[in-house]
C-alpha positions in Angstrom: 6.5 1.7 -9.6 5.2 1.7 -6.1 2.7 -1.0 -5.3 -0.5 -0.4 -3.2 -3.3 -2.6 -1.9 -6.7 -2.2 -0.5 -7.1 -3.4 3.1 -10.8 -3.9 2.5 -10.9 -6.2 -0.6 -7.2 -7.1 -1.1 -7.0 -5.5 -4.6 -3.4 -4.8 -5.6 -2.2 -2.2 -8.1 0.7 -0.1 -9.0 0.9 3.7 -9.2 3.2 5.8 -11.3 6.1 7.3 -9.5 5.3 10.9 -8.4 1.6 10.3 -8.4 -0.3 10.8 -5.2 -1.7 7.8 -3.2 -5.2 7.1 -4.3 -7.9 8.2 -1.8 -10.2 5.2 -2.6 -9.9 1.7 -4.0 -10.3 1.4 -7.8 -12.1 -1.9 -7.4 -14.4 -1.7 -4.4 -14.6 2.0 -4.1 -13.7 2.0 -0.3 -12.3 5.2 0.9 -9.2 5.4 3.1 -8.3 1.7 2.7 -5.5 1.9 0.1 -2.0 1.5 1.7 1.5 1.0 0.3 2.7 -2.6 0.0 5.5 -3.2 2.5 8.8 -4.2 1.0 11.2 -6.8 2.5 13.4 -3.9 3.7 10.4 -2.3 5.4 9.6 -5.6 7.3 13.3 -6.0 8.4 13.4 -2.3 9.6 10.1 -2.9 11.6 11.5 -6.0 13.2 14.7 -4.4 14.1 13.0 -1.6 15.9 11.0 -4.1 18.1 14.3 -5.4 19.8 
């Protein structure tokens, strides 16, 4: 299951595969702050693009 977190409060949760990204945080109710958690591969890809 993909993991997501809230940039506002830091709340982490998982969403079922195939479900859309939540529009607001389930904990603090902030809109537009829920982002996918970066995996190790995402970070490596990001660093390799900087060179």
